[in-house]
N, C-alpha and C positions, 0 to 999 in steps of 0.2 A: 472686642468681644466676639464679633462675627468671624474674624480671622481664626480665632482659637476653635470655633465650631467646625471650621473647614479642614483643620489640620488632621484630625483623626480619620475622617472619610478619605482624605487624600492619601494618607499612609496606607489605609486598607486597599485602595485601588492600586497603588504601586506594588504592594505585596502580592496581590492577586495576579497582576500583569507579569511579575517576575516568575511566579510559580507556573503560569501558563507557558511562557516562552522557554522555561527551563525543562519542564517535565512533559508537557502535552503537545508541544509543537512538533510537526513532522521533521524528521532528520533524514539524511541520506544513508544512515547505517542500515546494513542488511539484517534481516531477522532470520529465524530458524524455522524450517518446516516441522521440526520435531514437536513444536507446541500444538500442532494440529492432531486431532484424534481421527484416524481413518474411519469413515462411515458416520461421523458426527455431522449433524446438520447445523451446528453452531458456527456462525460466520465470525471470522476474526480478521484483523488487519495484519499485514506483513509487508516489509520492504524487500524486494528481490532485484537481482540483476537480470537483464535480458540476455539470453543466449542467442545471439544473432546468427551464429554459425549453423544452427539447426533450422533456420528459416521461420516463416510464418505461414500458417494454414489459412486459406481464404475461402469464402463461400462463392456461390455462382455469380454474385454481383461484385466480387473483388474485395469485399470487406474482410479485414482480419478477424478470425474467430478463435484462433488458438496460437500459442507460441510456447517456447520453453523458457523457464526461469531457474536461476541458481540462487541458493541461500548462502548464508555466511559459512556454512560447513561444506560448501561446494556440492550440495545435493541438488540435482536437477529434477524438475517436475514439469510435466505438461500442464499449461494453464489454458482452460477453455472458458468461453463465455457464450451465453445464449443471445446476448446483445453484441452488436459490432463493436470492436475495440478501436480506439482512435488510431488513424493511420500514422500519426506522429510517433507512435510507439516504435516504429522501425528505426528511428534515430535516437531513441532514448537509451539511457544506460541503466537507470534505476527507476522502478515504478512501485507504487503502493497498491496492494491488492486487498480487497475485502471479499472474502469467500470462505469456502470450506473444502475439506479433502473428501474425495469420492474415489475409492480404490486408490489408484496410483496417480491421480491427477487432481488439480485444484480447480474447482468451479468458481469463477470470479463473478461477483455481482457488480463490482466496480473496479476499474483500472485507472489510476491517477499517475501521471508522469511526475516524477520528483526531480530527476536530473537527466 
């Protein structure tokens, strides 16, 4: 009797876990800057490739404050942040950004290394 009461909740947990890992978990696939509206203050997430050839801009203390990123359509955009960006980004290939477009650059509130 007790085992039959546990089967339905267990199935529910398994279904939720599969949905999470299938639809909501981060992937290394690149996104598109076209989903951002220029001038909009709405922050969105996007995965981008780091354009290492264009280098990294640093502040007076040597912390990275901006870099260039490329989306799935090979569109390159300057990414800036008011907070220092992790130094490990210089070795990263793909990062997840949370931010919004402002003119021709993306203002990032968060930079997370994916790959």
